[in-house]
N, CA, C and O atoms as a Tripos MOL2 file, in Angstrom:
@<TRIPOS>MOLECULE
protein
  264   263    66     0     0
PROTEIN
NO_CHARGES

@<TRIPOS>ATOM
      1 N          -3.8290 -170.5720   -3.6770 N.3       1 MET1
      2 CA         -4.4670 -170.3090   -4.9450 C.3       1 MET1
      3 C          -5.5520 -169.2580   -4.7200 C.2       1 MET1
      4 O          -6.3230 -169.3780   -3.7680 O.2       1 MET1
      5 N          -5.6320 -168.2330   -5.5670 N.am      2 PRO2
      6 CA         -6.6690 -167.2080   -5.4160 C.3       2 PRO2
      7 C          -8.0780 -167.7840   -5.5150 C.2       2 PRO2
      8 O          -8.2820 -168.8910   -6.0120 O.2       2 PRO2
      9 N          -9.0380 -167.0070   -5.0330 N.am      3 ASP3
     10 CA        -10.4290 -167.4400   -4.9630 C.3       3 ASP3
     11 C         -11.0970 -167.5920   -6.3240 C.2       3 ASP3
     12 O         -11.9020 -168.5020   -6.5210 O.2       3 ASP3
     13 N         -10.7720 -166.7150   -7.2550 N.am      4 ILE4
     14 CA        -11.4270 -166.7310   -8.5700 C.3       4 ILE4
     15 C         -10.3720 -166.7740   -9.6720 C.2       4 ILE4
     16 O          -9.3670 -166.0640   -9.6250 O.2       4 ILE4
     17 N         -10.6260 -167.6200  -10.6560 N.am      5 CYS5
     18 CA         -9.7960 -167.6550  -11.8630 C.3       5 CYS5
     19 C         -10.7090 -167.5690  -13.0670 C.2       5 CYS5
     20 O         -11.6510 -168.3500  -13.2070 O.2       5 CYS5
     21 N         -10.4220 -166.6100  -13.9380 N.am      6 LEU6
     22 CA        -11.1000 -166.5140  -15.2390 C.3       6 LEU6
     23 C         -10.0560 -166.8840  -16.2900 C.2       6 LEU6
     24 O          -9.2090 -166.0590  -16.6350 O.2       6 LEU6
     25 N         -10.1070 -168.1140  -16.8030 N.am      7 PRO7
     26 CA         -9.0950 -168.5660  -17.7590 C.3       7 PRO7
     27 C          -9.3630 -168.0600  -19.1690 C.2       7 PRO7
     28 O          -9.5400 -168.8370  -20.1070 O.2       7 PRO7
     29 N          -9.3880 -166.7300  -19.2930 N.am      8 VAL8
     30 CA         -9.6580 -166.0730  -20.5650 C.3       8 VAL8
     31 C          -8.5340 -165.0720  -20.8260 C.2       8 VAL8
     32 O          -8.2680 -164.2040  -19.9940 O.2       8 VAL8
     33 N          -7.8860 -165.1910  -21.9600 N.am      9 ALA9
     34 CA         -6.7990 -164.2630  -22.3010 C.3       9 ALA9
     35 C          -7.3760 -162.9180  -22.7220 C.2       9 ALA9
     36 O          -8.3020 -162.8500  -23.5310 O.2       9 ALA9
     37 N          -6.8160 -161.8480  -22.1600 N.am     10 ARG10
     38 CA         -7.2170 -160.4800  -22.4990 C.3      10 ARG10
     39 C          -6.0300 -159.5500  -22.2800 C.2      10 ARG10
     40 O          -5.2480 -159.7270  -21.3460 O.2      10 ARG10
     41 N          -5.9120 -158.5720  -23.1440 N.am     11 ALA11
     42 CA         -4.9560 -157.4710  -22.9840 C.3      11 ALA11
     43 C          -3.5410 -157.9460  -22.6270 C.2      11 ALA11
     44 O          -2.8690 -157.3380  -21.7950 O.2      11 ALA11
     45 N          -3.1060 -159.0120  -23.2490 N.am     12 GLY12
     46 CA         -1.7530 -159.5060  -23.0230 C.3      12 GLY12
     47 C          -1.6000 -160.4330  -21.8290 C.2      12 GLY12
     48 O          -0.5000 -160.9190  -21.5680 O.2      12 GLY12
     49 N          -2.6660 -160.6870  -21.1090 N.am     13 TYR13
     50 CA         -2.6290 -161.6090  -19.9670 C.3      13 TYR13
     51 C          -3.1990 -162.9540  -20.3840 C.2      13 TYR13
     52 O          -4.0290 -163.0350  -21.2890 O.2      13 TYR13
     53 N          -2.7430 -164.0170  -19.7100 N.am     14 ASN14
     54 CA         -3.2640 -165.3610  -19.9680 C.3      14 ASN14
     55 C          -4.5950 -165.6050  -19.2770 C.2      14 ASN14
     56 O          -5.4600 -166.3030  -19.8060 O.2      14 ASN14
     57 N          -4.7590 -165.0220  -18.0800 N.am     15 ALA15
     58 CA         -5.9570 -165.2450  -17.2640 C.3      15 ALA15
     59 C          -6.0290 -164.1550  -16.2020 C.2      15 ALA15
     60 O          -5.0790 -163.3980  -15.9980 O.2      15 ALA15
     61 N          -7.1860 -164.0920  -15.5260 N.am     16 LEU16
     62 CA         -7.3770 -163.1810  -14.4050 C.3      16 LEU16
     63 C          -7.5560 -164.0090  -13.1400 C.2      16 LEU16
     64 O          -8.3650 -164.9360  -13.1050 O.2      16 LEU16
     65 N          -6.8020 -163.6730  -12.1110 N.am     17 TYR17
     66 CA         -6.9310 -164.3040  -10.8000 C.3      17 TYR17
     67 C          -7.2610 -163.2260   -9.7810 C.2      17 TYR17
     68 O          -6.6210 -162.1760   -9.7340 O.2      17 TYR17
     69 N          -8.2800 -163.5050   -8.9590 N.am     18 LEU18
     70 CA         -8.6740 -162.5630   -7.9210 C.3      18 LEU18
     71 C          -8.6200 -163.2270   -6.5570 C.2      18 LEU18
     72 O          -9.1790 -164.3040   -6.3530 O.2      18 LEU18
     73 N          -7.9510 -162.5820   -5.6400 N.am     19 GLU19
     74 CA         -7.9960 -162.9620   -4.2270 C.3      19 GLU19
     75 C          -8.9980 -162.0200   -3.5820 C.2      19 GLU19
     76 O          -8.7870 -160.8080   -3.5680 O.2      19 GLU19
     77 N         -10.0840 -162.5630   -3.0480 N.am     20 LEU20
     78 CA        -11.1510 -161.7590   -2.4750 C.3      20 LEU20
     79 C         -10.9060 -161.5020   -0.9910 C.2      20 LEU20
     80 O         -10.5510 -162.4060   -0.2350 O.2      20 LEU20
     81 N         -11.1020 -160.2560   -0.5980 N.am     21 LYS21
     82 CA        -10.9290 -159.8670    0.8020 C.3      21 LYS21
     83 C         -12.0670 -158.9490    1.2220 C.2      21 LYS21
     84 O         -12.5670 -158.1410    0.4410 O.2      21 LYS21
     85 N         -12.4580 -159.1020    2.4820 N.am     22 ALA22
     86 CA        -13.3940 -158.1540    3.0750 C.3      22 ALA22
     87 C         -12.6600 -156.8290    3.2500 C.2      22 ALA22
     88 O         -11.4370 -156.7640    3.1180 O.2      22 ALA22
     89 N         -13.3980 -155.7980    3.5420 N.am     23 LYS23
     90 CA        -12.7810 -154.4620    3.6290 C.3      23 LYS23
     91 C         -11.6470 -154.3780    4.6460 C.2      23 LYS23
     92 O         -10.7460 -153.5540    4.4890 O.2      23 LYS23
     93 N         -11.6720 -155.2070    5.6780 N.am     24 THR24
     94 CA        -10.5980 -155.1730    6.6850 C.3      24 THR24
     95 C          -9.5740 -156.2850    6.4800 C.2      24 THR24
     96 O          -8.6100 -156.3790    7.2400 O.2      24 THR24
     97 N          -9.7660 -157.1300    5.4640 N.am     25 GLY25
     98 CA         -8.8680 -158.2620    5.2410 C.3      25 GLY25
     99 C          -7.6070 -157.8900    4.4880 C.2      25 GLY25
    100 O          -7.5640 -156.9090    3.7450 O.2      25 GLY25
    101 N          -6.5880 -158.6940    4.6990 N.am     26 LYS26
    102 CA         -5.3150 -158.5270    3.9930 C.3      26 LYS26
    103 C          -4.8270 -159.9050    3.5600 C.2      26 LYS26
    104 O          -5.0670 -160.8950    4.2510 O.2      26 LYS26
    105 N          -4.1470 -159.9730    2.4230 N.am     27 PRO27
    106 CA         -3.6320 -161.2780    1.9820 C.3      27 PRO27
    107 C          -2.4900 -161.7660    2.8810 C.2      27 PRO27
    108 O          -1.6890 -160.9810    3.3880 O.2      27 PRO27
    109 N          -2.4500 -163.0710    3.0560 N.am     28 SER28
    110 CA         -1.3750 -163.6910    3.8340 C.3      28 SER28
    111 C          -0.0920 -163.6990    2.9970 C.2      28 SER28
    112 O          -0.1390 -163.4580    1.7910 O.2      28 SER28
    113 N           1.0360 -163.9720    3.6200 N.am     29 PRO29
    114 CA          2.2820 -164.0840    2.8420 C.3      29 PRO29
    115 C           2.1830 -165.1510    1.7450 C.2      29 PRO29
    116 O           2.7070 -164.9560    0.6480 O.2      29 PRO29
    117 N           1.5230 -166.2630    2.0280 N.am     30 GLU30
    118 CA          1.3630 -167.3150    1.0240 C.3      30 GLU30
    119 C           0.5150 -166.8240   -0.1510 C.2      30 GLU30
    120 O           0.8160 -167.1280   -1.3060 O.2      30 GLU30
    121 N          -0.5340 -166.0730    0.1420 N.am     31 GLN31
    122 CA         -1.3770 -165.5340   -0.9190 C.3      31 GLN31
    123 C          -0.6110 -164.5170   -1.7600 C.2      31 GLN31
    124 O          -0.7610 -164.4870   -2.9810 O.2      31 GLN31
    125 N           0.1950 -163.6990   -1.1290 N.am     32 LYS32
    126 CA          1.0240 -162.7440   -1.8710 C.3      32 LYS32
    127 C           1.9830 -163.4740   -2.7960 C.2      32 LYS32
    128 O           2.2070 -163.0430   -3.9270 O.2      32 LYS32
    129 N           2.5550 -164.5860   -2.3160 N.am     33 LYS33
    130 CA          3.4710 -165.3620   -3.1510 C.3      33 LYS33
    131 C           2.7350 -165.9340   -4.3630 C.2      33 LYS33
    132 O           3.2430 -165.8700   -5.4820 O.2      33 LYS33
    133 N           1.5470 -166.4900   -4.1470 N.am     34 TRP34
    134 CA          0.7500 -166.9990   -5.2580 C.3      34 TRP34
    135 C           0.5050 -165.9100   -6.2920 C.2      34 TRP34
    136 O           0.7070 -166.1230   -7.4880 O.2      34 TRP34
    137 N           0.0700 -164.7480   -5.8300 N.am     35 LEU35
    138 CA         -0.2250 -163.6500   -6.7470 C.3      35 LEU35
    139 C           1.0200 -163.2270   -7.5170 C.2      35 LEU35
    140 O           0.9520 -162.9620   -8.7170 O.2      35 LEU35
    141 N           2.1440 -163.1630   -6.8350 N.am     36 GLY36
    142 CA          3.3950 -162.8040   -7.4960 C.3      36 GLY36
    143 C           3.8100 -163.8250   -8.5380 C.2      36 GLY36
    144 O           4.2090 -163.4670   -9.6460 O.2      36 GLY36
    145 N           3.7150 -165.0980   -8.1800 N.am     37 ASP37
    146 CA          4.0770 -166.1620   -9.1240 C.3      37 ASP37
    147 C           3.1560 -166.1690  -10.3360 C.2      37 ASP37
    148 O           3.6080 -166.3480  -11.4670 O.2      37 ASP37
    149 N           1.8680 -165.9750  -10.0970 N.am     38 LEU38
    150 CA          0.9210 -165.9370  -11.2150 C.3      38 LEU38
    151 C           1.1840 -164.7460  -12.1230 C.2      38 LEU38
    152 O           1.0680 -164.8540  -13.3440 O.2      38 LEU38
    153 N           1.5370 -163.6170  -11.5340 N.am     39 THR39
    154 CA          1.8620 -162.4210  -12.3250 C.3      39 THR39
    155 C           3.0990 -162.6760  -13.1830 C.2      39 THR39
    156 O           3.1250 -162.3240  -14.3620 O.2      39 THR39
    157 N           4.1090 -163.2820  -12.5980 N.am     40 LEU40
    158 CA          5.3320 -163.5920  -13.3470 C.3      40 LEU40
    159 C           5.0710 -164.5690  -14.4910 C.2      40 LEU40
    160 O           5.8310 -164.6150  -15.4580 O.2      40 LEU40
    161 N           4.0050 -165.3420  -14.3800 N.am     41 SER41
    162 CA          3.6490 -166.3110  -15.4200 C.3      41 SER41
    163 C           2.7480 -165.7100  -16.5000 C.2      41 SER41
    164 O           2.2390 -166.4320  -17.3580 O.2      41 SER41
    165 N           2.5520 -164.3910  -16.4600 N.am     42 GLY42
    166 CA          1.8000 -163.7340  -17.5280 C.3      42 GLY42
    167 C           0.3160 -163.5600  -17.2710 C.2      42 GLY42
    168 O          -0.4680 -163.3740  -18.2010 O.2      42 GLY42
    169 N          -0.0610 -163.6210  -16.0150 N.am     43 ASN43
    170 CA         -1.4620 -163.4570  -15.6540 C.3      43 ASN43
    171 C          -1.6800 -162.1290  -14.9450 C.2      43 ASN43
    172 O          -0.7380 -161.5230  -14.4330 O.2      43 ASN43
    173 N          -2.9250 -161.6850  -14.9230 N.am     44 ARG44
    174 CA         -3.3060 -160.5550  -14.0700 C.3      44 ARG44
    175 C          -3.7890 -161.1810  -12.7710 C.2      44 ARG44
    176 O          -4.7650 -161.9320  -12.7640 O.2      44 ARG44
    177 N          -3.1140 -160.8760  -11.6800 N.am     45 ALA45
    178 CA         -3.4260 -161.4590  -10.3770 C.3      45 ALA45
    179 C          -3.4630 -160.3410   -9.3470 C.2      45 ALA45
    180 O          -2.4460 -159.7080   -9.0620 O.2      45 ALA45
    181 N          -4.6570 -160.1040   -8.7880 N.am     46 VAL46
    182 CA         -4.8400 -158.9550   -7.8980 C.3      46 VAL46
    183 C          -5.6760 -159.3240   -6.6790 C.2      46 VAL46
    184 O          -6.3780 -160.3350   -6.6610 O.2      46 VAL46
    185 N          -5.5800 -158.4760   -5.6670 N.am     47 VAL47
    186 CA         -6.4290 -158.5620   -4.4890 C.3      47 VAL47
    187 C          -7.6030 -157.6200   -4.7190 C.2      47 VAL47
    188 O          -7.4150 -156.4480   -5.0430 O.2      47 VAL47
    189 N          -8.8030 -158.1370   -4.5500 N.am     48 ALA48
    190 CA        -10.0130 -157.3240   -4.6830 C.3      48 ALA48
    191 C         -10.6170 -157.1580   -3.2890 C.2      48 ALA48
    192 O         -11.1090 -158.1190   -2.6970 O.2      48 ALA48
    193 N         -10.5750 -155.9440   -2.7800 N.am     49 VAL49
    194 CA        -11.1120 -155.6570   -1.4510 C.3      49 VAL49
    195 C         -12.5640 -155.2120   -1.6100 C.2      49 VAL49
    196 O         -12.8440 -154.1380   -2.1430 O.2      49 VAL49
    197 N         -13.4750 -156.0480   -1.1440 N.am     50 GLY50
    198 CA        -14.8960 -155.7650   -1.2730 C.3      50 GLY50
    199 C         -15.4510 -156.3090   -2.5710 C.2      50 GLY50
    200 O         -14.7420 -156.4110   -3.5720 O.2      50 GLY50
    201 N         -16.7270 -156.6560   -2.5450 N.am     51 HIS51
    202 CA        -17.3360 -157.2720   -3.7220 C.3      51 HIS51
    203 C         -17.4290 -156.3140   -4.9050 C.2      51 HIS51
    204 O         -17.3150 -156.7410   -6.0550 O.2      51 HIS51
    205 N         -17.6330 -155.0360   -4.6410 N.am     52 GLN52
    206 CA        -17.7490 -154.0830   -5.7440 C.3      52 GLN52
    207 C         -16.4360 -153.9740   -6.5230 C.2      52 GLN52
    208 O         -16.4440 -153.8740   -7.7500 O.2      52 GLN52
    209 N         -15.3270 -153.9930   -5.8180 N.am     53 THR53
    210 CA        -14.0170 -153.9610   -6.4750 C.3      53 THR53
    211 C         -13.8190 -155.2040   -7.3390 C.2      53 THR53
    212 O         -13.2850 -155.1130   -8.4440 O.2      53 THR53
    213 N         -14.2450 -156.3580   -6.8420 N.am     54 ALA54
    214 CA        -14.1250 -157.5970   -7.6080 C.3      54 ALA54
    215 C         -14.9530 -157.5180   -8.8920 C.2      54 ALA54
    216 O         -14.4840 -157.8940   -9.9660 O.2      54 ALA54
    217 N         -16.1750 -157.0310   -8.7720 N.am     55 ILE55
    218 CA        -17.0420 -156.8910   -9.9370 C.3      55 ILE55
    219 C         -16.4100 -155.9540  -10.9650 C.2      55 ILE55
    220 O         -16.3690 -156.2690  -12.1540 O.2      55 ILE55
    221 N         -15.9230 -154.8170  -10.5110 N.am     56 GLU56
    222 CA        -15.2990 -153.8460  -11.4140 C.3      56 GLU56
    223 C         -14.0680 -154.4240  -12.0820 C.2      56 GLU56
    224 O         -13.8470 -154.1950  -13.2710 O.2      56 GLU56
    225 N         -13.2660 -155.1670  -11.3420 N.am     57 GLU57
    226 CA        -12.0550 -155.7800  -11.8950 C.3      57 GLU57
    227 C         -12.4130 -156.7830  -12.9930 C.2      57 GLU57
    228 O         -11.7840 -156.7990  -14.0510 O.2      57 GLU57
    229 N         -13.4060 -157.6040  -12.7460 N.am     58 ILE58
    230 CA        -13.8240 -158.6080  -13.7320 C.3      58 ILE58
    231 C         -14.3760 -157.9310  -14.9860 C.2      58 ILE58
    232 O         -13.9990 -158.2880  -16.1020 O.2      58 ILE58
    233 N         -15.2570 -156.9650  -14.8060 N.am     59 LEU59
    234 CA        -15.8320 -156.2720  -15.9620 C.3      59 LEU59
    235 C         -14.7720 -155.5300  -16.7680 C.2      59 LEU59
    236 O         -14.8030 -155.5320  -17.9990 O.2      59 LEU59
    237 N         -13.8450 -154.9060  -16.0750 N.am     60 SER60
    238 CA        -12.7640 -154.2050  -16.7600 C.3      60 SER60
    239 C         -11.8990 -155.1810  -17.5500 C.2      60 SER60
    240 O         -11.5540 -154.9210  -18.7030 O.2      60 SER60
    241 N         -11.5540 -156.2970  -16.9300 N.am     61 TYR61
    242 CA        -10.7120 -157.2950  -17.5870 C.3      61 TYR61
    243 C         -11.4160 -157.8630  -18.8200 C.2      61 TYR61
    244 O         -10.8160 -157.9480  -19.8920 O.2      61 TYR61
    245 N         -12.6700 -158.2480  -18.6740 N.am     62 LEU62
    246 CA        -13.3930 -158.8350  -19.7980 C.3      62 LEU62
    247 C         -13.6890 -157.8190  -20.8890 C.2      62 LEU62
    248 O         -13.8440 -158.1850  -22.0540 O.2      62 LEU62
    249 N         -13.7700 -156.5420  -20.5170 N.am     63 GLY63
    250 CA        -14.0250 -155.5050  -21.4970 C.3      63 GLY63
    251 C         -12.8120 -155.0950  -22.2970 C.2      63 GLY63
    252 O         -12.9420 -154.3910  -23.2980 O.2      63 GLY63
    253 N         -11.6290 -155.5240  -21.8740 N.am     64 SER64
    254 CA        -10.3990 -155.1480  -22.5820 C.3      64 SER64
    255 C         -10.0420 -156.2300  -23.5810 C.2      64 SER64
    256 O          -8.9690 -156.8280  -23.5100 O.2      64 SER64
    257 N         -10.9410 -156.4720  -24.5010 N.am     65 ASP65
    258 CA        -10.7650 -157.4980  -25.5310 C.3      65 ASP65
    259 C          -9.6380 -157.1050  -26.4780 C.2      65 ASP65
    260 O          -9.5910 -155.9890  -26.9960 O.2      65 ASP65
    261 N          -8.7490 -158.0380  -26.6820 N.am     66 GLU66
    262 CA         -7.6170 -157.7780  -27.5810 C.3      66 GLU66
    263 C          -7.5850 -158.7930  -28.6810 C.2      66 GLU66
    264 O          -6.7050 -158.7440  -29.5400 O.2      66 GLU66
@<TRIPOS>BOND
     1     1     2 1
     2     2     3 1
     3     3     4 2
     4     3     5 am
     5     5     6 1
     6     6     7 1
     7     7     8 2
     8     7     9 am
     9     9    10 1
    10    10    11 1
    11    11    12 2
    12    11    13 am
    13    13    14 1
    14    14    15 1
    15    15    16 2
    16    15    17 am
    17    17    18 1
    18    18    19 1
    19    19    20 2
    20    19    21 am
    21    21    22 1
    22    22    23 1
    23    23    24 2
    24    23    25 am
    25    25    26 1
    26    26    27 1
    27    27    28 2
    28    27    29 am
    29    29    30 1
    30    30    31 1
    31    31    32 2
    32    31    33 am
    33    33    34 1
    34    34    35 1
    35    35    36 2
    36    35    37 am
    37    37    38 1
    38    38    39 1
    39    39    40 2
    40    39    41 am
    41    41    42 1
    42    42    43 1
    43    43    44 2
    44    43    45 am
    45    45    46 1
    46    46    47 1
    47    47    48 2
    48    47    49 am
    49    49    50 1
    50    50    51 1
    51    51    52 2
    52    51    53 am
    53    53    54 1
    54    54    55 1
    55    55    56 2
    56    55    57 am
    57    57    58 1
    58    58    59 1
    59    59    60 2
    60    59    61 am
    61    61    62 1
    62    62    63 1
    63    63    64 2
    64    63    65 am
    65    65    66 1
    66    66    67 1
    67    67    68 2
    68    67    69 am
    69    69    70 1
    70    70    71 1
    71    71    72 2
    72    71    73 am
    73    73    74 1
    74    74    75 1
    75    75    76 2
    76    75    77 am
    77    77    78 1
    78    78    79 1
    79    79    80 2
    80    79    81 am
    81    81    82 1
    82    82    83 1
    83    83    84 2
    84    83    85 am
    85    85    86 1
    86    86    87 1
    87    87    88 2
    88    87    89 am
    89    89    90 1
    90    90    91 1
    91    91    92 2
    92    91    93 am
    93    93    94 1
    94    94    95 1
    95    95    96 2
    96    95    97 am
    97    97    98 1
    98    98    99 1
    99    99   100 2
   100    99   101 am
   101   101   102 1
   102   102   103 1
   103   103   104 2
   104   103   105 am
   105   105   106 1
   106   106   107 1
   107   107   108 2
   108   107   109 am
   109   109   110 1
   110   110   111 1
   111   111   112 2
   112   111   113 am
   113   113   114 1
   114   114   115 1
   115   115   116 2
   116   115   117 am
   117   117   118 1
   118   118   119 1
   119   119   120 2
   120   119   121 am
   121   121   122 1
   122   122   123 1
   123   123   124 2
   124   123   125 am
   125   125   126 1
   126   126   127 1
   127   127   128 2
   128   127   129 am
   129   129   130 1
   130   130   131 1
   131   131   132 2
   132   131   133 am
   133   133   134 1
   134   134   135 1
   135   135   136 2
   136   135   137 am
   137   137   138 1
   138   138   139 1
   139   139   140 2
   140   139   141 am
   141   141   142 1
   142   142   143 1
   143   143   144 2
   144   143   145 am
   145   145   146 1
   146   146   147 1
   147   147   148 2
   148   147   149 am
   149   149   150 1
   150   150   151 1
   151   151   152 2
   152   151   153 am
   153   153   154 1
   154   154   155 1
   155   155   156 2
   156   155   157 am
   157   157   158 1
   158   158   159 1
   159   159   160 2
   160   159   161 am
   161   161   162 1
   162   162   163 1
   163   163   164 2
   164   163   165 am
   165   165   166 1
   166   166   167 1
   167   167   168 2
   168   167   169 am
   169   169   170 1
   170   170   171 1
   171   171   172 2
   172   171   173 am
   173   173   174 1
   174   174   175 1
   175   175   176 2
   176   175   177 am
   177   177   178 1
   178   178   179 1
   179   179   180 2
   180   179   181 am
   181   181   182 1
   182   182   183 1
   183   183   184 2
   184   183   185 am
   185   185   186 1
   186   186   187 1
   187   187   188 2
   188   187   189 am
   189   189   190 1
   190   190   191 1
   191   191   192 2
   192   191   193 am
   193   193   194 1
   194   194   195 1
   195   195   196 2
   196   195   197 am
   197   197   198 1
   198   198   199 1
   199   199   200 2
   200   199   201 am
   201   201   202 1
   202   202   203 1
   203   203   204 2
   204   203   205 am
   205   205   206 1
   206   206   207 1
   207   207   208 2
   208   207   209 am
   209   209   210 1
   210   210   211 1
   211   211   212 2
   212   211   213 am
   213   213   214 1
   214   214   215 1
   215   215   216 2
   216   215   217 am
   217   217   218 1
   218   218   219 1
   219   219   220 2
   220   219   221 am
   221   221   222 1
   222   222   223 1
   223   223   224 2
   224   223   225 am
   225   225   226 1
   226   226   227 1
   227   227   228 2
   228   227   229 am
   229   229   230 1
   230   230   231 1
   231   231   232 2
   232   231   233 am
   233   233   234 1
   234   234   235 1
   235   235   236 2
   236   235   237 am
   237   237   238 1
   238   238   239 1
   239   239   240 2
   240   239   241 am
   241   241   242 1
   242   242   243 1
   243   243   244 2
   244   243   245 am
   245   245   246 1
   246   246   247 1
   247   247   248 2
   248   247   249 am
   249   249   250 1
   250   250   251 1
   251   251   252 2
   252   251   253 am
   253   253   254 1
   254   254   255 1
   255   255   256 2
   256   255   257 am
   257   257   258 1
   258   258   259 1
   259   259   260 2
   260   259   261 am
   261   261   262 1
   262   262   263 1
   263   263   264 2
@<TRIPOS>SUBSTRUCTURE
     1 MET1         2 RESIDUE 1 A MET
     2 PRO2         6 RESIDUE 1 A PRO
     3 ASP3        10 RESIDUE 1 A ASP
     4 ILE4        14 RESIDUE 1 A ILE
     5 CYS5        18 RESIDUE 1 A CYS
     6 LEU6        22 RESIDUE 1 A LEU
     7 PRO7        26 RESIDUE 1 A PRO
     8 VAL8        30 RESIDUE 1 A VAL
     9 ALA9        34 RESIDUE 1 A ALA
    10 ARG10       38 RESIDUE 1 A ARG
    11 ALA11       42 RESIDUE 1 A ALA
    12 GLY12       46 RESIDUE 1 A GLY
    13 TYR13       50 RESIDUE 1 A TYR
    14 ASN14       54 RESIDUE 1 A ASN
    15 ALA15       58 RESIDUE 1 A ALA
    16 LEU16       62 RESIDUE 1 A LEU
    17 TYR17       66 RESIDUE 1 A TYR
    18 LEU18       70 RESIDUE 1 A LEU
    19 GLU19       74 RESIDUE 1 A GLU
    20 LEU20       78 RESIDUE 1 A LEU
    21 LYS21       82 RESIDUE 1 A LYS
    22 ALA22       86 RESIDUE 1 A ALA
    23 LYS23       90 RESIDUE 1 A LYS
    24 THR24       94 RESIDUE 1 A THR
    25 GLY25       98 RESIDUE 1 A GLY
    26 LYS26      102 RESIDUE 1 A LYS
    27 PRO27      106 RESIDUE 1 A PRO
    28 SER28      110 RESIDUE 1 A SER
    29 PRO29      114 RESIDUE 1 A PRO
    30 GLU30      118 RESIDUE 1 A GLU
    31 GLN31      122 RESIDUE 1 A GLN
    32 LYS32      126 RESIDUE 1 A LYS
    33 LYS33      130 RESIDUE 1 A LYS
    34 TRP34      134 RESIDUE 1 A TRP
    35 LEU35      138 RESIDUE 1 A LEU
    36 GLY36      142 RESIDUE 1 A GLY
    37 ASP37      146 RESIDUE 1 A ASP
    38 LEU38      150 RESIDUE 1 A LEU
    39 THR39      154 RESIDUE 1 A THR
    40 LEU40      158 RESIDUE 1 A LEU
    41 SER41      162 RESIDUE 1 A SER
    42 GLY42      166 RESIDUE 1 A GLY
    43 ASN43      170 RESIDUE 1 A ASN
    44 ARG44      174 RESIDUE 1 A ARG
    45 ALA45      178 RESIDUE 1 A ALA
    46 VAL46      182 RESIDUE 1 A VAL
    47 VAL47      186 RESIDUE 1 A VAL
    48 ALA48      190 RESIDUE 1 A ALA
    49 VAL49      194 RESIDUE 1 A VAL
    50 GLY50      198 RESIDUE 1 A GLY
    51 HIS51      202 RESIDUE 1 A HIS
    52 GLN52      206 RESIDUE 1 A GLN
    53 THR53      210 RESIDUE 1 A THR
    54 ALA54      214 RESIDUE 1 A ALA
    55 ILE55      218 RESIDUE 1 A ILE
    56 GLU56      222 RESIDUE 1 A GLU
    57 GLU57      226 RESIDUE 1 A GLU
    58 ILE58      230 RESIDUE 1 A ILE
    59 LEU59      234 RESIDUE 1 A LEU
    60 SER60      238 RESIDUE 1 A SER
    61 TYR61      242 RESIDUE 1 A TYR
    62 LEU62      246 RESIDUE 1 A LEU
    63 GLY63      250 RESIDUE 1 A GLY
    64 SER64      254 RESIDUE 1 A SER
    65 ASP65      258 RESIDUE 1 A ASP
    66 GLU66      262 RESIDUE 1 A GLU
C-alpha cells in the first residue's frame, strides 16, 4: 500500500496515492503492482521522488477541482 492516500475525487480520479521515495530510492515490484492496481481502479497512483515532488503532486491534484 502506498505511503499517502488522499481520498478526495479530482479530475476524474477517485483518490490520490503517493509512494514516497528518497532521491536514490526505487519502488519494489510489490509497490509497482499496488500502484498499477490502484491506477486500474480509477485512482491517480504515482511515485514521488523527494519531498518537493510529493508536495507538488498533492498541490497539483488538489488544485484540479472538477
